C-alpha positions as CSV (number, residue, x, y, z in Angstrom):
1,M,-22.7,38.2,21.7
2,D,-20.5,36.2,23.7
3,V,-19.0,33.4,22.3
4,D,-16.9,30.7,25.0
5,L,-14.2,29.5,22.9
6,E,-13.6,27.5,25.7
7,V,-15.8,25.2,24.5
8,E,-15.2,22.0,23.1
9,I,-17.2,21.6,19.5
10,K,-17.1,18.3,17.8
11,I,-17.6,18.6,13.8
12,S,-18.4,16.1,11.4
13,C,-16.2,15.9,8.3
14,R,-19.1,16.8,6.8
15,E,-19.6,19.5,8.4
16,L,-15.6,20.7,8.2
17,G,-16.4,20.1,4.7
18,V,-19.1,22.8,4.0
19,L,-16.7,25.1,6.3
20,L,-14.1,24.7,3.8
21,F,-16.2,24.9,1.0
22,H,-17.7,28.2,2.2
23,E,-14.3,30.2,3.0
24,F,-13.3,28.3,-0.4
25,R,-16.3,30.5,-3.1
26,L,-15.2,33.6,-0.6
27,G,-12.0,32.9,-2.1
28,R,-9.6,32.8,0.9
29,K,-6.2,31.2,0.9
30,G,-5.6,28.3,2.6
31,T,-4.0,29.9,5.3
32,E,-6.6,32.3,6.0
33,A,-9.0,30.0,6.0
34,T,-7.5,27.3,8.2
35,G,-7.2,30.5,11.0
36,N,-10.6,31.2,10.8
37,I,-11.9,27.7,11.0
38,C,-9.5,26.9,13.6
39,G,-10.1,30.2,15.8
40,T,-13.8,29.6,16.1
41,M,-13.7,25.8,16.1
42,G,-11.2,24.9,18.0
43,E,-6.9,24.8,17.1
44,D,-6.5,21.5,16.3
45,V,-9.9,21.0,14.3
46,L,-7.7,20.5,11.1
47,S,-4.5,21.5,9.8
48,I,-3.2,23.6,7.1
49,R,-2.5,20.6,4.5
50,T,-5.5,19.1,5.0
51,V,-7.0,22.7,3.8
52,Q,-4.6,22.7,1.0
53,Y,-6.0,19.6,-0.1
54,C,-8.9,20.3,0.1
55,F,-9.3,23.7,-1.7
56,Q,-6.8,21.6,-4.4
57,Q,-9.6,19.2,-5.0
58,F,-12.1,21.9,-5.5
59,K,-10.2,24.2,-7.7
60,N,-9.7,20.6,-9.8
61,G,-13.9,19.8,-10.0
62,N,-14.6,17.9,-7.0
63,F,-17.1,19.0,-4.5
64,E,-17.0,15.8,-2.6
65,L,-18.2,16.9,1.0
66,D,-18.2,12.9,2.6
67,D,-14.7,11.3,3.2
68,L,-14.5,8.4,0.5
69,P,-13.5,5.3,1.4
70,R,-10.2,4.5,1.9
71,S,-8.1,1.1,1.7
72,R,-6.9,0.7,5.3
73,R,-6.5,-2.7,8.1
74,P,-9.0,-3.8,9.7
75,A,-10.3,-2.5,13.1
76,E,-11.5,-5.9,14.3
77,V,-9.0,-9.2,13.9
78,D,-10.2,-12.5,13.6
79,M,-8.8,-14.4,16.1
80,D,-9.6,-17.4,14.3
81,V,-8.8,-16.6,11.1
82,L,-5.5,-15.2,12.8
83,K,-5.4,-18.7,14.3
84,R,-5.8,-20.9,10.6
85,I,-3.4,-18.5,8.9
């Protein structure tokens, strides 16, 4: 079976988490897991630092695969509120 690695693959964060958990359960190191996933899904899919962070979470017993809510700036600015300020 020939696989076209030039095809751009869209992958969700949850799907990426499943792949990372799979690599973790197989006992892979972060660099090896990064190479495996980036080799099949695309070079810019994830970084070694992200894999290390996720593996540390798994080691600590946190197996949550969905992104947790983060505090960050609102995506849009309410101009009326901005003018009142």
